[in-house]
DRENDO-1510 file (C-alpha; in Angstrom, 1 decimal, always signed):
<recs>
REC; n; res; u; v; w
REC; 1; UNK; +8.6; -37.6; +5.0 .
REC; 2; UNK; +8.2; -35.8; +1.7 .
REC; 3; UNK; +5.6; -36.9; -0.8 .
REC; 4; UNK; +6.0; -36.5; -4.6 .
REC; 5; UNK; +3.0; -36.2; -6.9 .
REC; 6; UNK; +2.8; -36.0; -10.7 .
REC; 7; UNK; -0.3; -34.2; -12.0 .
REC; 8; UNK; -1.2; -34.1; -15.7 .
REC; 9; UNK; -4.9; -33.1; -15.5 .
REC; 10; UNK; -5.4; -31.2; -12.3 .
REC; 11; UNK; -8.9; -31.1; -10.8 .
REC; 12; UNK; -10.3; -27.9; -9.3 .
REC; 13; UNK; -8.9; -28.8; -5.8 .
REC; 14; UNK; -5.4; -29.5; -7.1 .
REC; 15; UNK; -5.4; -26.4; -9.3 .
REC; 16; UNK; -6.4; -24.1; -6.4 .
REC; 17; UNK; -3.7; -25.7; -4.3 .
REC; 18; UNK; -1.0; -25.1; -6.8 .
REC; 19; UNK; -2.2; -21.5; -7.5 .
REC; 20; UNK; -2.2; -20.8; -3.7 .
REC; 21; UNK; +1.3; -22.1; -3.4 .
REC; 22; UNK; +2.6; -19.9; -6.2 .
REC; 23; UNK; +0.8; -16.9; -4.6 .
REC; 24; UNK; +2.4; -17.7; -1.3 .
REC; 25; UNK; +5.9; -17.8; -2.8 .
REC; 26; UNK; +5.1; -14.6; -4.8 .
REC; 27; UNK; +4.2; -12.8; -1.6 .
REC; 28; UNK; +7.5; -13.9; +0.0 .
REC; 29; UNK; +9.7; -13.2; -3.0 .
REC; 30; UNK; +8.0; -10.0; -4.2 .
REC; 31; UNK; +7.6; -11.3; -7.8 .
REC; 32; UNK; +5.7; -14.2; -9.3 .
REC; 33; UNK; +8.2; -17.1; -10.0 .
REC; 34; UNK; +6.2; -18.4; -13.0 .
REC; 35; UNK; +6.2; -16.7; -16.4 .
REC; 36; UNK; +2.9; -15.6; -17.9 .
REC; 37; UNK; +2.7; -18.5; -20.2 .
REC; 38; UNK; +3.0; -21.1; -17.5 .
REC; 39; UNK; +0.9; -19.1; -15.0 .
REC; 40; UNK; -2.0; -18.8; -17.4 .
REC; 41; UNK; -1.8; -22.5; -18.3 .
REC; 42; UNK; -2.0; -23.4; -14.7 .
REC; 43; UNK; -4.9; -21.1; -14.1 .
REC; 44; UNK; -6.8; -22.6; -17.0 .
REC; 45; UNK; -6.3; -26.1; -15.7 .
REC; 46; UNK; -3.5; -27.1; -18.1 .
REC; 47; UNK; -3.7; -27.6; -21.8 .
REC; 48; UNK; -2.2; -30.6; -23.6 .
REC; 49; UNK; +1.3; -31.3; -22.5 .
REC; 50; UNK; +0.8; -30.0; -19.0 .
REC; 51; UNK; +2.8; -31.6; -16.2 .
REC; 52; UNK; +3.0; -30.5; -12.6 .
REC; 53; UNK; +5.3; -32.2; -10.1 .
REC; 54; UNK; +4.9; -31.3; -6.4 .
REC; 55; UNK; +7.0; -32.1; -3.3 .
REC; 56; UNK; +5.2; -31.8; +0.0 .
REC; 57; UNK; +5.6; -32.6; +3.7 .
REC; 58; UNK; +3.2; -32.3; +6.6 .
REC; 59; UNK; +3.6; -28.5; +6.5 .
REC; 60; UNK; +2.3; -28.2; +2.9 .
REC; 61; UNK; +3.8; -27.8; -0.5 .
REC; 62; UNK; +7.5; -27.3; -0.8 .
REC; 63; UNK; +8.1; -27.1; -4.5 .
REC; 64; UNK; +6.4; -27.1; -7.9 .
REC; 65; UNK; +8.0; -28.0; -11.2 .
REC; 66; UNK; +5.7; -27.2; -14.2 .
REC; 67; UNK; +5.9; -28.1; -17.9 .
REC; 68; UNK; +3.7; -26.4; -20.4 .
REC; 69; UNK; +3.6; -26.6; -24.2 .
REC; 70; UNK; +4.6; -23.5; -26.2 .
REC; 71; UNK; +4.8; -22.6; -29.9 .
REC; 72; UNK; +7.2; -25.3; -31.1 .
REC; 73; UNK; +8.5; -26.7; -27.8 .
REC; 74; UNK; +7.7; -26.9; -24.1 .
REC; 75; UNK; +8.9; -24.9; -21.2 .
REC; 76; UNK; +9.7; -25.9; -17.6 .
REC; 77; UNK; +10.0; -23.7; -14.6 .
REC; 78; UNK; +10.3; -24.4; -10.8 .
REC; 79; UNK; +8.8; -22.7; -7.8 .
REC; 80; UNK; +10.4; -23.5; -4.4 .
REC; 81; UNK; +9.9; -22.2; -0.8 .
REC; 82; UNK; +13.0; -20.1; -0.2 .
REC; 83; UNK; +13.0; -20.8; +3.6 .
REC; 84; UNK; +14.0; -24.4; +3.1 .
REC; 85; UNK; +17.5; -25.3; +4.1 .
REC; 86; UNK; +17.8; -27.6; +1.1 .
REC; 87; UNK; +15.8; -25.5; -1.3 .
REC; 88; UNK; +18.2; -26.2; -4.2 .
REC; 89; UNK; +18.0; -30.0; -3.8 .
REC; 90; UNK; +14.2; -29.8; -3.5 .
REC; 91; UNK; +14.1; -27.9; -6.7 .
REC; 92; UNK; +16.4; -30.3; -8.4 .
REC; 93; UNK; +14.3; -33.3; -7.4 .
REC; 94; UNK; +11.1; -31.6; -8.7 .
REC; 95; UNK; +12.7; -30.7; -12.0 .
REC; 96; UNK; +14.2; -34.1; -12.6 .
REC; 97; UNK; +10.9; -35.8; -11.8 .
REC; 98; UNK; +9.0; -33.5; -14.2 .
REC; 99; UNK; +11.5; -34.1; -17.0 .
REC; 100; UNK; +11.3; -37.9; -16.5 .
REC; 101; UNK; +7.5; -37.6; -16.7 .
REC; 102; UNK; +7.9; -35.5; -19.9 .
REC; 103; UNK; +10.1; -38.3; -21.3 .
REC; 104; UNK; +7.4; -40.9; -20.5 .
REC; 105; UNK; +4.8; -38.7; -22.3 .
REC; 106; UNK; +6.8; -38.8; -25.5 .
REC; 107; UNK; +9.5; -36.2; -24.9 .
REC; 108; UNK; +10.3; -33.3; -27.3 .
REC; 109; UNK; +12.0; -30.0; -27.3 .
REC; 110; UNK; +12.3; -28.4; -23.9 .
REC; 111; UNK; +13.4; -25.1; -22.5 .
REC; 112; UNK; +14.3; -24.5; -18.8 .
REC; 113; UNK; +14.6; -20.8; -17.7 .
REC; 114; UNK; +16.7; -20.0; -14.7 .
REC; 115; UNK; +17.4; -16.6; -13.1 .
REC; 116; UNK; +21.1; -15.8; -12.7 .
REC; 117; UNK; +22.2; -19.4; -13.4 .
REC; 118; UNK; +25.3; -20.7; -11.6 .
REC; 119; UNK; +27.7; -23.6; -12.0 .
REC; 120; UNK; +25.3; -26.0; -10.2 .
REC; 121; UNK; +22.5; -25.1; -12.5 .
REC; 122; UNK; +24.6; -25.6; -15.6 .
REC; 123; UNK; +25.8; -28.9; -14.3 .
REC; 124; UNK; +22.3; -30.2; -13.6 .
REC; 125; UNK; +21.0; -29.0; -16.9 .
REC; 126; UNK; +23.8; -30.7; -18.8 .
REC; 127; UNK; +23.1; -34.0; -16.9 .
REC; 128; UNK; +19.5; -33.7; -18.0 .
REC; 129; UNK; +20.5; -33.2; -21.6 .
REC; 130; UNK; +19.8; -29.4; -21.7 .
REC; 131; UNK; +22.5; -27.1; -23.0 .
REC; 132; UNK; +22.9; -23.3; -22.7 .
REC; 133; UNK; +20.7; -21.6; -25.3 .
REC; 134; UNK; +19.0; -18.2; -25.1 .
REC; 135; UNK; +19.8; -15.5; -22.5 .
REC; 136; UNK; +17.1; -13.0; -21.6 .
REC; 137; UNK; +17.9; -9.6; -20.0 .
REC; 138; UNK; +15.5; -7.9; -17.6 .
REC; 139; UNK; +16.3; -4.2; -18.2 .
REC; 140; UNK; +15.0; -1.3; -16.1 .
REC; 141; UNK; +14.7; +2.4; -16.5 .
REC; 142; UNK; +13.8; +5.4; -14.4 .
REC; 143; UNK; +10.7; +7.4; -15.5 .
REC; 144; UNK; +9.7; +9.9; -16.7 .
REC; 145; UNK; +11.9; +10.4; -19.7 .
REC; 146; UNK; +12.6; +13.7; -21.3 .
REC; 147; UNK; +11.9; +12.1; -24.8 .
REC; 148; UNK; +8.4; +11.4; -25.8 .
REC; 149; UNK; +6.9; +9.5; -28.8 .
REC; 150; UNK; +6.4; +11.6; -31.9 .
REC; 151; UNK; +4.2; +9.1; -33.8 .
REC; 152; UNK; +0.4; +8.8; -33.3 .
REC; 153; UNK; -0.9; +5.7; -31.5 .
REC; 154; UNK; -4.3; +4.5; -30.4 .
REC; 155; UNK; -5.7; +2.1; -27.9 .
REC; 156; UNK; -6.2; -1.6; -28.8 .
REC; 157; UNK; -9.9; -2.5; -29.4 .
REC; 158; UNK; -10.7; -6.0; -28.2 .
REC; 159; UNK; -12.8; -7.8; -30.8 .
REC; 160; UNK; -11.9; -5.4; -33.6 .
REC; 161; UNK; -8.1; -5.5; -33.6 .
REC; 162; UNK; -7.6; -9.1; -32.5 .
REC; 163; UNK; -6.8; -10.7; -35.9 .
REC; 164; UNK; -4.7; -7.9; -37.2 .
REC; 165; UNK; -2.6; -7.9; -34.1 .
REC; 166; UNK; -2.2; -11.7; -34.2 .
REC; 167; UNK; -1.1; -11.5; -37.8 .
REC; 168; UNK; +1.6; -8.9; -37.1 .
REC; 169; UNK; +2.7; -10.6; -33.8 .
REC; 170; UNK; +3.2; -13.9; -35.5 .
REC; 171; UNK; +5.0; -12.4; -38.5 .
REC; 172; UNK; +7.3; -10.5; -36.2 .
REC; 173; UNK; +7.9; -13.5; -33.9 .
REC; 174; UNK; +7.7; -16.4; -36.4 .
REC; 175; UNK; +10.7; -18.2; -35.0 .
REC; 176; UNK; +10.2; -17.3; -31.3 .
REC; 177; UNK; +9.3; -20.3; -29.0 .
REC; 178; UNK; +7.0; -18.4; -26.6 .
REC; 179; UNK; +5.7; -15.3; -28.5 .
REC; 180; UNK; +5.2; -16.9; -31.9 .
REC; 181; UNK; +2.3; -18.9; -33.1 .
REC; 182; UNK; -0.4; -17.1; -31.0 .
REC; 183; UNK; -4.0; -17.9; -31.7 .
REC; 184; UNK; -7.2; -16.1; -30.7 .
REC; 185; UNK; -7.4; -18.3; -27.6 .
REC; 186; UNK; -3.8; -17.3; -26.6 .
REC; 187; UNK; -4.7; -13.6; -27.0 .
REC; 188; UNK; -8.0; -13.9; -25.2 .
REC; 189; UNK; -6.4; -15.5; -22.2 .
REC; 190; UNK; -4.3; -12.3; -21.8 .
REC; 191; UNK; -7.2; -9.9; -22.6 .
REC; 192; UNK; -9.3; -11.4; -19.8 .
REC; 193; UNK; -6.5; -11.0; -17.2 .
REC; 194; UNK; -7.3; -8.5; -14.4 .
REC; 195; UNK; -4.2; -6.5; -15.3 .
REC; 196; UNK; -5.3; -5.9; -18.9 .
REC; 197; UNK; -5.8; -2.2; -19.8 .
REC; 198; UNK; -6.7; -1.4; -23.5 .
REC; 199; UNK; -5.2; +2.1; -23.1 .
REC; 200; UNK; -1.9; +0.6; -22.2 .
REC; 201; UNK; -1.9; -1.4; -25.5 .
REC; 202; UNK; -0.8; +1.1; -28.1 .
REC; 203; UNK; -1.1; +0.6; -31.9 .
REC; 204; UNK; +0.4; +2.5; -34.7 .
REC; 205; UNK; -1.1; +2.3; -38.2 .
REC; 206; UNK; +0.2; +3.3; -41.6 .
REC; 207; UNK; -2.2; +3.6; -44.5 .
REC; 208; UNK; -4.8; +1.7; -42.6 .
REC; 209; UNK; -2.5; -1.2; -41.7 .
REC; 210; UNK; -1.2; -2.1; -38.3 .
REC; 211; UNK; +2.5; -1.3; -38.6 .
REC; 212; UNK; +3.7; -1.6; -35.0 .
REC; 213; UNK; +2.5; -2.0; -31.4 .
REC; 214; UNK; +3.6; -1.7; -27.8 .
REC; 215; UNK; +1.7; -3.6; -25.1 .
REC; 216; UNK; +2.4; -2.6; -21.5 .
REC; 217; UNK; +1.6; -4.2; -18.3 .
REC; 218; UNK; +1.5; -2.6; -14.8 .
REC; 219; UNK; +2.8; -4.6; -11.8 .
REC; 220; UNK; +1.0; -3.0; -8.9 .
REC; 221; UNK; +1.7; -6.2; -6.8 .
REC; 222; UNK; +5.4; -5.2; -6.6 .
REC; 223; UNK; +7.0; -2.6; -4.4 .
REC; 224; UNK; +7.6; -0.2; -5.9 .
REC; 225; UNK; +5.1; -0.7; -8.7 .
REC; 226; UNK; +6.7; -1.5; -12.1 .
REC; 227; UNK; +5.5; -0.8; -15.6 .
REC; 228; UNK; +6.5; -3.4; -18.2 .
REC; 229; UNK; +7.0; -3.2; -21.9 .
REC; 230; UNK; +5.2; -6.5; -22.2 .
REC; 231; UNK; +5.3; -7.1; -26.0 .
REC; 232; UNK; +6.6; -4.8; -28.6 .
REC; 233; UNK; +7.1; -5.4; -32.4 .
REC; 234; UNK; +7.2; -3.8; -35.8 .
REC; 235; UNK; +5.6; -5.6; -38.8 .
REC; 236; UNK; +8.6; -6.7; -41.0 .
REC; 237; UNK; +7.1; -4.7; -43.9 .
REC; 238; UNK; +7.7; -1.5; -41.9 .
REC; 239; UNK; +11.2; -2.1; -40.7 .
REC; 240; UNK; +13.8; +0.6; -41.1 .
REC; 241; UNK; +11.5; +3.5; -40.1 .
REC; 242; UNK; +12.5; +4.0; -36.5 .
REC; 243; UNK; +9.2; +2.6; -35.2 .
REC; 244; UNK; +10.9; +0.4; -32.6 .
REC; 245; UNK; +12.1; +3.4; -30.8 .
REC; 246; UNK; +8.9; +5.4; -31.2 .
REC; 247; UNK; +6.7; +2.6; -30.0 .
REC; 248; UNK; +9.0; +2.0; -27.0 .
REC; 249; UNK; +8.6; +5.7; -26.2 .
REC; 250; UNK; +4.8; +5.4; -26.6 .
REC; 251; UNK; +4.8; +2.6; -24.1 .
REC; 252; UNK; +7.0; +4.4; -21.6 .
REC; 253; UNK; +4.7; +7.5; -22.0 .
REC; 254; UNK; +1.7; +5.3; -21.1 .
REC; 255; UNK; +3.4; +3.8; -18.1 .
REC; 256; UNK; +4.6; +7.2; -16.8 .
REC; 257; UNK; +1.1; +8.6; -17.2 .
REC; 258; UNK; +0.1; +6.2; -14.4 .
REC; 259; UNK; +2.6; +7.7; -12.0 .
REC; 260; UNK; +5.0; +4.7; -12.1 .
REC; 261; UNK; +8.6; +5.7; -11.8 .
REC; 262; UNK; +10.3; +2.4; -13.0 .
REC; 263; UNK; +9.9; +0.7; -16.3 .
REC; 264; UNK; +11.1; -2.8; -17.2 .
REC; 265; UNK; +11.3; -5.1; -20.1 .
REC; 266; UNK; +12.7; -8.5; -21.2 .
REC; 267; UNK; +14.9; -8.8; -24.3 .
REC; 268; UNK; +16.9; -11.6; -25.8 .
REC; 269; UNK; +20.6; -10.9; -25.1 .
REC; 270; UNK; +21.5; -11.9; -28.7 .
REC; 271; UNK; +19.2; -9.2; -30.1 .
REC; 272; UNK; +22.0; -6.6; -30.2 .
REC; 273; UNK; +19.9; -4.1; -32.1 .
REC; 274; UNK; +17.2; -4.1; -29.5 .
REC; 275; UNK; +19.6; -4.2; -26.5 .
REC; 276; UNK; +21.5; -1.2; -28.0 .
REC; 277; UNK; +18.2; +0.7; -28.6 .
REC; 278; UNK; +17.1; +0.2; -25.0 .
REC; 279; UNK; +20.5; +1.1; -23.6 .
REC; 280; UNK; +20.5; +4.4; -25.6 .
REC; 281; UNK; +17.2; +5.2; -24.0 .
REC; 282; UNK; +18.8; +4.6; -20.6 .
REC; 283; UNK; +17.8; +1.1; -19.7 .
REC; 284; UNK; +20.3; -1.0; -17.7 .
REC; 285; UNK; +20.5; -4.8; -17.1 .
REC; 286; UNK; +18.8; -5.7; -13.8 .
REC; 287; UNK; +19.2; -9.5; -14.1 .
REC; 288; UNK; +19.9; -12.2; -16.6 .
REC; 289; UNK; +17.7; -15.3; -17.3 .
REC; 290; UNK; +19.4; -18.3; -18.9 .
REC; 291; UNK; +17.5; -20.8; -21.0 .
REC; 292; UNK; +18.8; -24.3; -21.2 .
REC; 293; UNK; +17.3; -26.4; -24.0 .
REC; 294; UNK; +17.5; -29.7; -25.7 .
REC; 295; UNK; +15.5; -32.6; -27.2 .
REC; 296; UNK; +14.3; -34.9; -24.4 .
REC; 297; UNK; +13.9; -38.4; -26.0 .
REC; 298; UNK; +10.9; -40.5; -25.5 .
REC; 299; UNK; +11.6; -43.0; -22.8 .
REC; 300; UNK; +11.4; -46.0; -25.2 .
REC; 301; UNK; +13.8; -44.3; -27.6 .
REC; 302; UNK; +16.3; -43.6; -24.7 .
REC; 303; UNK; +16.1; -47.3; -23.8 .
REC; 304; UNK; +17.0; -48.3; -27.4 .
REC; 305; UNK; +13.7; -50.1; -28.1 .
REC; 306; UNK; +13.0; -48.2; -31.3 .
</recs>
């Protein structure tokens, strides 16, 4: 007998149970199956628009489908125990239930990210009203590189650099669903994470203005450890100066200085300029994440009562 639960405002016990489940799957799979945005939303107890759907049996939790609000949309991701014989069906049930709950809460724009999506994933997404949208490449590179950055960078100073960084980030990612629209609260949630290291957050200034940055993140919980180019951007006012390459190199220098031999990053597949830059540096595609998106109508709209 499997029990289904829909949670919108998790209490401390529910939140701890969900976090423990994600941690258990992470330990088995070797990587956390929730993106940072959803993971932080879960840890904080869920902001507005939070939905968690769990499937469980007497042995414990089997699956979690979570929806969290983002910049101008919401995102859904699923976590499933891989040892289940019907893991795909369990995931599908959790996702369908979560989207139905989202519809009852008013609906809206929704993204579903899937690793290495197959025909079954595409068929289910289409049935749920979600069509192929963005593709995200995870790219990897062996370190150290012979090239090094030739521009000067400095460490991020929490409390002093917050607003300048938010301004540049939001200008650079103004049309990005997850990275755009950051606030002080969004930034602070990352700065207080155990993995945050100010020296791995490199800033480059021109004439006293923040022109570009490269924020790195070290994944010591993976084997072997990985160093990630977590967020990188150039202020639009300073495009055309080669700063994208230089700040990438600055980030890779920072990662290599910690003795980590593999770097990684995520990049939108349609961003041919960035993909080309990373390939010229030696990055190769490790896996592809596919986003399916669409507008999920309010349940009353879909019933034709409006």
